[in-house]
N, C-alpha and C positions, 0 to 999 in steps of 0.2 A: 502493500501498498505506498503511496506515494505521498510523505508530509505536505498538506495543505496550506499550513499557514511556513510561510518562509523564515518567519522572525524566530521561530524555537527548532531546534535540533529534535532528529526524529531519536525515537524512547530505544534503549537500548535493552538487546535483548540477552537473555541468556538462558538458553537449552528452550523448553519449550514455553518461557515467561517473559512478555516483554514488561519491562520493570517501570515505565509511566513516569510520572511528572515527580511523584514521591512515593512511599513506604505504600500508602493506601490505594496506588494506582495501578497495582500489578496483578497483569491477566495471563489468562491462558492463552497463546496464540491459535490454538483450534478450535477457542470459541467456550472451551470448558469451564467449568463456575470451578471458581479458587476459595479455599476457606483460611483464614489467618487464625493462627494460635500463637499461643506463649508456651516456652520453656522456662521459667527463671523470668529473668527480665530481658530475656530476649527474645524477637518478633520473627515468626517463620512464616510464610504461605505453601499450600501444598495444594498440587493439584490431584485429586482421587483418581481421574479416570487415565491421566500419563503417568499416575502412579511416582510423583518427582515433588522434592519441595526443596525450598530456599532462605535462606539468612535473610532480612531485609531490615535488622538495626535491633540494637536494646536500648530500653528507657525513654521509646518514643512515644508511646502513650501508658497511660498509668495503671489499667487495669489489671495488670500483672500484680502489682499491689496486693488485691480484694483474692487473689488465688493462693492457691498452697501447694505441697508436693503431689498430693494424690491427683489434683489438676494435671500438674505438670507431667507425670506419669504418664497420665491416659493419653495426653497430646503427647508425649513422645511415643507411647504403641501403636499410635493412629497412623504412624510413618512408619513402624517398622518394616524393613522388608522395600521402602520407596529408593530410589535414585536422589541422594542429597548432590546437589548441586552447588558448587560454591563458585562468588562471582568474580568474575576474572577481569 
């Protein structure tokens, strides 16, 4: 897809993820629904259909403070077997 606004750079891509303008804009390039979750203060985005996930930042939003280790273990378990895509 061609960038229709020449004043902005095209979004970066990491594997099947279009990184968007900020961590909250991450999308799957295949149009699959993505989900954001926390493990500790780290924020991740996963695509369950592509079975991939990425790290998008830490302590960018405060919702992790209302979670606990049980939630973080469940979140970690939810991507077991998925490919972790490191940002290059």
